[in-house]
FISEDREN-608295 format. One record per residue (C-alpha): x, z, y; residue number from 0. Coordinates in steps of 0.001 Angstrom, whole numbers, plus 500000, padded with zeros to 6 digits. Layout:
N
<pt <X, Z, Y>, NUM>
...
***
This chain:
243
<pt <277498, 736944, 805731>, 0>
<pt <275954, 734419, 803677>, 1>
<pt <272380, 735036, 802659>, 2>
<pt <271701, 736363, 805686>, 3>
<pt <271433, 733336, 808445>, 4>
<pt <270543, 734638, 811927>, 5>
<pt <269116, 731241, 812770>, 6>
<pt <267045, 731196, 810233>, 7>
<pt <265704, 734070, 811718>, 8>
<pt <265338, 733117, 815438>, 9>
<pt <263398, 729835, 814178>, 10>
<pt <261215, 732034, 812697>, 11>
<pt <260477, 734516, 815365>, 12>
<pt <260872, 731500, 818105>, 13>
<pt <257421, 729574, 816982>, 14>
<pt <255356, 732981, 818074>, 15>
<pt <257184, 733289, 821041>, 16>
<pt <256697, 729626, 822320>, 17>
<pt <253301, 730869, 823261>, 18>
<pt <254653, 733121, 825527>, 19>
<pt <256691, 731006, 828230>, 20>
<pt <255730, 732901, 831232>, 21>
<pt <257665, 736231, 829080>, 22>
<pt <260405, 733849, 827865>, 23>
<pt <261233, 733107, 831749>, 24>
<pt <261282, 736643, 832508>, 25>
<pt <263407, 737787, 829667>, 26>
<pt <265893, 734765, 831036>, 27>
<pt <265545, 735913, 834247>, 28>
<pt <266719, 739341, 834053>, 29>
<pt <270074, 737983, 832233>, 30>
<pt <270764, 735616, 834989>, 31>
<pt <270059, 738588, 837436>, 32>
<pt <272315, 740959, 835320>, 33>
<pt <275298, 738575, 834719>, 34>
<pt <275329, 737726, 838374>, 35>
<pt <275354, 741422, 839538>, 36>
<pt <277790, 742190, 837220>, 37>
<pt <280219, 739607, 837548>, 38>
<pt <279400, 737027, 840899>, 39>
<pt <276992, 734383, 841320>, 40>
<pt <279501, 731429, 840631>, 41>
<pt <278646, 730482, 836729>, 42>
<pt <282191, 728491, 836914>, 43>
<pt <283662, 732130, 837037>, 44>
<pt <281367, 733876, 835484>, 45>
<pt <280955, 733339, 831661>, 46>
<pt <278330, 735204, 830985>, 47>
<pt <276275, 733861, 833865>, 48>
<pt <277313, 730658, 832296>, 49>
<pt <275592, 731096, 829293>, 50>
<pt <272651, 732924, 830579>, 51>
<pt <271676, 729688, 832564>, 52>
<pt <272662, 727332, 829542>, 53>
<pt <269918, 729657, 826921>, 54>
<pt <267224, 729325, 830472>, 55>
<pt <267656, 725455, 830950>, 56>
<pt <267313, 725227, 827067>, 57>
<pt <263822, 726645, 826863>, 58>
<pt <263184, 724829, 830742>, 59>
<pt <263524, 727339, 832766>, 60>
<pt <263408, 725165, 836555>, 61>
<pt <266163, 725452, 838340>, 62>
<pt <264361, 726894, 841092>, 63>
<pt <263943, 730278, 839433>, 64>
<pt <267324, 730066, 837866>, 65>
<pt <268567, 730157, 841807>, 66>
<pt <266188, 732869, 842649>, 67>
<pt <267554, 735019, 840524>, 68>
<pt <271216, 734791, 840935>, 69>
<pt <270478, 734914, 844847>, 70>
<pt <268634, 738395, 843983>, 71>
<pt <271867, 739673, 842108>, 72>
<pt <274005, 738936, 844912>, 73>
<pt <272157, 740816, 847649>, 74>
<pt <270887, 737104, 848933>, 75>
<pt <266925, 737788, 848670>, 76>
<pt <264967, 741036, 848531>, 77>
<pt <264039, 742078, 845089>, 78>
<pt <263814, 744503, 842159>, 79>
<pt <267104, 746514, 841479>, 80>
<pt <267104, 746481, 837337>, 81>
<pt <268928, 749045, 835318>, 82>
<pt <270368, 748106, 831266>, 83>
<pt <269909, 751043, 829029>, 84>
<pt <270311, 750990, 825443>, 85>
<pt <268260, 752542, 822362>, 86>
<pt <268823, 753722, 818859>, 87>
<pt <266787, 755140, 816236>, 88>
<pt <265431, 754820, 812680>, 89>
<pt <262495, 752706, 811623>, 90>
<pt <260313, 752932, 809024>, 91>
<pt <262409, 753304, 805659>, 92>
<pt <265366, 754174, 807556>, 93>
<pt <266113, 751098, 809231>, 94>
<pt <268606, 750390, 811783>, 95>
<pt <267641, 749618, 815350>, 96>
<pt <268959, 749207, 818297>, 97>
<pt <267214, 747878, 821381>, 98>
<pt <268971, 746887, 824750>, 99>
<pt <266028, 746672, 827932>, 100>
<pt <266671, 745664, 831242>, 101>
<pt <264413, 747906, 833470>, 102>
<pt <263128, 748744, 837110>, 103>
<pt <261592, 751814, 835510>, 104>
<pt <263297, 753611, 833052>, 105>
<pt <260642, 756306, 832765>, 106>
<pt <258193, 753803, 831853>, 107>
<pt <260227, 751894, 829310>, 108>
<pt <261441, 755213, 827927>, 109>
<pt <258036, 756082, 827529>, 110>
<pt <256990, 752761, 825900>, 111>
<pt <260153, 752646, 823410>, 112>
<pt <259177, 756363, 822371>, 113>
<pt <255465, 755566, 821853>, 114>
<pt <256479, 752208, 819626>, 115>
<pt <258768, 754083, 817195>, 116>
<pt <256043, 757141, 816464>, 117>
<pt <253436, 754684, 816318>, 118>
<pt <255402, 753000, 813409>, 119>
<pt <256739, 756060, 811572>, 120>
<pt <259893, 755637, 812788>, 121>
<pt <262099, 757777, 815029>, 122>
<pt <264020, 757296, 818289>, 123>
<pt <267819, 758857, 817831>, 124>
<pt <270962, 759963, 819943>, 125>
<pt <273028, 756764, 821381>, 126>
<pt <275543, 756509, 818943>, 127>
<pt <273264, 757275, 816015>, 128>
<pt <273186, 753824, 814370>, 129>
<pt <275733, 752058, 816619>, 130>
<pt <278470, 752602, 814044>, 131>
<pt <276486, 749856, 811812>, 132>
<pt <276849, 746938, 813600>, 133>
<pt <279715, 744977, 814746>, 134>
<pt <279547, 743004, 818207>, 135>
<pt <280311, 739199, 817712>, 136>
<pt <280227, 736131, 819538>, 137>
<pt <277373, 733613, 817889>, 138>
<pt <277492, 730255, 818358>, 139>
<pt <274875, 727415, 816584>, 140>
<pt <275007, 724023, 815931>, 141>
<pt <272271, 722493, 814125>, 142>
<pt <272794, 719184, 811794>, 143>
<pt <269125, 717950, 811686>, 144>
<pt <270486, 714054, 812016>, 145>
<pt <273318, 714839, 808879>, 146>
<pt <275683, 713393, 811135>, 147>
<pt <278427, 716392, 811866>, 148>
<pt <281461, 716348, 809458>, 149>
<pt <281968, 719890, 808124>, 150>
<pt <285461, 719635, 807496>, 151>
<pt <285853, 718404, 811412>, 152>
<pt <283618, 720681, 813059>, 153>
<pt <285314, 723358, 810896>, 154>
<pt <288646, 722415, 812031>, 155>
<pt <287561, 722212, 815922>, 156>
<pt <285940, 725887, 815752>, 157>
<pt <289038, 727567, 814074>, 158>
<pt <291408, 725911, 816521>, 159>
<pt <289510, 727153, 819227>, 160>
<pt <289822, 730519, 817869>, 161>
<pt <286642, 731143, 815771>, 162>
<pt <286660, 733720, 813118>, 163>
<pt <284591, 732062, 810978>, 164>
<pt <281980, 729103, 810226>, 165>
<pt <279265, 729679, 807705>, 166>
<pt <276742, 726629, 806782>, 167>
<pt <273437, 727536, 806214>, 168>
<pt <269654, 726244, 806359>, 169>
<pt <270788, 723097, 808091>, 170>
<pt <273030, 724457, 810414>, 171>
<pt <276225, 725421, 811094>, 172>
<pt <276855, 729317, 811930>, 173>
<pt <279983, 730044, 814208>, 174>
<pt <281387, 733700, 814655>, 175>
<pt <284149, 734866, 816882>, 176>
<pt <285273, 738070, 818651>, 177>
<pt <283835, 738138, 821996>, 178>
<pt <287012, 737995, 823737>, 179>
<pt <287216, 734618, 822215>, 180>
<pt <283280, 733455, 822566>, 181>
<pt <283272, 731652, 825957>, 182>
<pt <286098, 729756, 825004>, 183>
<pt <284861, 728375, 822093>, 184>
<pt <281851, 728002, 822912>, 185>
<pt <283001, 725555, 825932>, 186>
<pt <285509, 723941, 823693>, 187>
<pt <282595, 722547, 821238>, 188>
<pt <280701, 721600, 824159>, 189>
<pt <283363, 719358, 825574>, 190>
<pt <284312, 717855, 821944>, 191>
<pt <280572, 716686, 821941>, 192>
<pt <279066, 718970, 819960>, 193>
<pt <275306, 720480, 820838>, 194>
<pt <274838, 723700, 821063>, 195>
<pt <271716, 724987, 820158>, 196>
<pt <271862, 728895, 820749>, 197>
<pt <275014, 731085, 821448>, 198>
<pt <275619, 734643, 822216>, 199>
<pt <277559, 737943, 822184>, 200>
<pt <275598, 739898, 820135>, 201>
<pt <275256, 742625, 817407>, 202>
<pt <275576, 741917, 813404>, 203>
<pt <274652, 744695, 810600>, 204>
<pt <277649, 745492, 808721>, 205>
<pt <274900, 746442, 805547>, 206>
<pt <271211, 745368, 805223>, 207>
<pt <268743, 747724, 803713>, 208>
<pt <265982, 746817, 802232>, 209>
<pt <262386, 748294, 802210>, 210>
<pt <259304, 747285, 801159>, 211>
<pt <255554, 747733, 800920>, 212>
<pt <254329, 749924, 803963>, 213>
<pt <257564, 750901, 805556>, 214>
<pt <258423, 746722, 805628>, 215>
<pt <254982, 746406, 807136>, 216>
<pt <255612, 748696, 809337>, 217>
<pt <258884, 747870, 810772>, 218>
<pt <257726, 744470, 811619>, 219>
<pt <255196, 745858, 813250>, 220>
<pt <257606, 747658, 815270>, 221>
<pt <259705, 745095, 815948>, 222>
<pt <256337, 742960, 817511>, 223>
<pt <255683, 746001, 819356>, 224>
<pt <259025, 746295, 821242>, 225>
<pt <258697, 742528, 821852>, 226>
<pt <255821, 742951, 823292>, 227>
<pt <257425, 744821, 826308>, 228>
<pt <258173, 742933, 829541>, 229>
<pt <261536, 745084, 829489>, 230>
<pt <262765, 744660, 825930>, 231>
<pt <265328, 741700, 826068>, 232>
<pt <267008, 742369, 822608>, 233>
<pt <266370, 743896, 819495>, 234>
<pt <268938, 744529, 816569>, 235>
<pt <268056, 745602, 812755>, 236>
<pt <269347, 745759, 809648>, 237>
<pt <265940, 744991, 807999>, 238>
<pt <266517, 742767, 804709>, 239>
<pt <263372, 741296, 805089>, 240>
<pt <261759, 739851, 801870>, 241>
<pt <260968, 736207, 801770>, 242>
***
């Protein structure tokens, strides 16, 4: 995992996203809706909902918005019905791409995703065409901006709680877990007094694809175009960006 800091990429793209606070709230609203729909509206018994709420609060989403979306999902309020869909394909230069969407109109979303790939010299594929190239892992970030976190101590805490690995990179501790251990490790670290800056169960590429010139330019444009879609929740890819 060394040399491929997900946290560095998160920070890099977050600067552009900060200007789109309304869209960020919309992403959180959909995450909360799906988590509550699948596992119930009580965050104490639904770890996915608890994680979605924590992430929404970290971006200063109002509590009223959070509660409203939980009530929509549990049937206490009328609202649109959302569907989760995953698309897979290859971007320019053969970069593997997975897109997770949450939509109330799958025909509209399919057309948008297909158009984005075509416009930027990619190819939308069948389900399973690239997902075998990724591993699903729990991911937790704790930054050490003040320099007051002892590396040996946090490593021991994380591993004893069930983490698989911890990497120190770009001023942060990036902690990796099996998906089934993610919530237990997250809760343990939080209870131990650590401030968690980011946490999710997500996809990591097994290998990275280096492309250059026009292919890299088009790949970055493809990512930007997909991020502009109100239905796109997550984009996973194995692009090795040039510095």
